[in-house]
C-alpha positions as CSV (number, residue, x, y, z in Angstrom):
1,M,102.7,-9.9,3.1
2,A,102.4,-11.6,-0.3
3,N,102.6,-15.0,1.3
4,A,100.6,-14.3,4.5
5,H,98.5,-17.4,4.0
6,S,101.5,-19.7,4.8
7,S,102.2,-17.9,8.1
8,H,99.0,-19.4,9.6
9,D,99.0,-22.8,11.3
10,S,99.5,-25.2,8.5
11,G,97.5,-27.9,10.2
12,S,94.2,-26.0,9.8
13,H,94.7,-25.2,6.1
14,G,95.0,-27.6,3.2
15,S,97.9,-27.7,0.8
16,V,97.6,-26.8,-2.9
17,K,97.8,-30.5,-3.6
18,S,94.8,-31.3,-1.4
19,Y,92.8,-28.4,-2.9
20,M,93.6,-29.7,-6.4
21,I,92.6,-33.2,-5.5
22,G,89.3,-31.9,-4.2
23,F,88.8,-29.7,-7.2
24,V,89.5,-32.6,-9.7
25,L,87.2,-35.0,-7.7
26,S,84.5,-32.3,-7.7
27,I,84.7,-31.9,-11.5
28,I,84.6,-35.7,-12.0
29,L,81.7,-36.1,-9.6
30,T,79.8,-33.4,-11.5
31,A,80.6,-34.4,-15.0
32,I,79.5,-38.0,-14.7
33,P,76.0,-37.3,-13.5
34,F,75.7,-34.4,-16.0
35,G,76.6,-36.8,-18.8
36,L,74.2,-39.4,-17.6
37,V,71.4,-36.8,-17.6
38,M,72.3,-35.2,-20.9
39,Y,72.8,-38.5,-22.8
40,P,70.4,-40.9,-21.2
41,S,71.4,-44.5,-21.6
42,L,70.2,-46.0,-18.3
43,S,66.7,-46.2,-16.8
44,K,65.4,-43.1,-15.1
45,E,65.4,-44.8,-11.7
46,L,69.0,-45.9,-12.0
47,T,70.1,-42.5,-13.3
48,L,68.4,-40.9,-10.3
49,F,70.1,-43.3,-7.9
50,I,73.5,-42.6,-9.5
51,V,73.0,-38.8,-9.4
52,V,72.0,-38.9,-5.7
53,A,74.9,-41.2,-4.9
54,F,77.4,-38.9,-6.6
55,A,75.9,-35.9,-4.8
56,V,76.4,-37.5,-1.4
57,I,80.0,-38.5,-2.4
58,Q,80.6,-34.9,-3.5
59,I,79.3,-33.5,-0.2
60,L,81.9,-35.8,1.5
61,V,84.6,-34.6,-0.8
62,H,83.8,-31.0,0.0
63,L,83.8,-31.6,3.7
64,V,87.1,-33.3,3.7
65,Y,89.1,-31.4,1.0
66,F,87.6,-27.9,1.4
67,L,86.3,-27.6,4.9
68,H,89.0,-29.9,6.3
69,L,86.6,-32.0,8.5
70,D,88.2,-35.3,9.4
71,R,88.6,-37.7,12.3
72,S,91.5,-35.8,13.9
73,A,91.2,-34.7,17.5
74,A,91.5,-31.1,16.5
75,Q,88.4,-31.3,14.2
76,R,86.2,-33.4,16.6
77,Q,84.2,-30.5,17.9
78,N,83.7,-29.1,14.4
79,V,82.4,-32.5,13.2
80,W,79.9,-32.7,16.2
81,V,78.7,-29.1,15.4
82,F,78.3,-30.0,11.7
83,A,76.4,-33.3,12.6
84,F,74.1,-31.3,15.0
85,T,73.4,-28.7,12.3
86,V,72.6,-31.4,9.7
87,M,70.2,-33.0,12.3
88,V,68.4,-29.7,13.0
89,I,68.0,-29.0,9.3
90,A,66.8,-32.5,8.6
91,F,64.2,-32.1,11.4
92,L,63.1,-28.7,10.0
93,V,62.7,-30.1,6.5
94,V,61.0,-33.4,7.4
95,L,58.6,-31.8,10.0
96,S,57.7,-28.9,7.6
97,L,56.9,-31.4,4.9
98,W,54.8,-33.5,7.3
99,I,52.9,-30.4,8.5
100,M,52.2,-29.3,4.9
101,F,51.0,-32.8,3.9
102,S,48.8,-33.0,7.0
103,I,47.3,-29.5,6.3
104,H,46.7,-30.5,2.7
105,Q,45.0,-33.7,3.7
106,N,42.8,-31.9,6.3
107,M,41.8,-29.2,3.8
108,M,40.9,-31.6,1.1
109,A,38.6,-33.6,3.5
110,H,36.3,-30.7,4.1
C-alpha cells in the first residue's frame, strides 16, 4: 500500500522527473520576474511585458507538467474542456468589465 500511486495507469500520471522539471521551471519562471520587479533595471513597460510573458509561459508549464494536458489523443477531450472553460471565464470577465464601464459612463453623464 506504500506504493499505491504506481499501481495506477502510468500514462495518466507524470514521473518524478517530469514533476521535478516542472517544479524547477516554475521556480525559474517566478524568480526572474521577481528579480526584475525587486531590482528595477528596465523600463516599467518592458518589465510589465516580461512579467506577463513569464506568467503565460508558467501557465503553460503548469498545464503540461502538472495537469498533464498535451496533444495526445487521450487528453484531447480534457484540452477541449479546458479551452471552453477559459473562453467562458474570458467572456464573463470582459463582459463584466464592459458592463461596469458602461454603467460608470451613464452614471457620470447625469
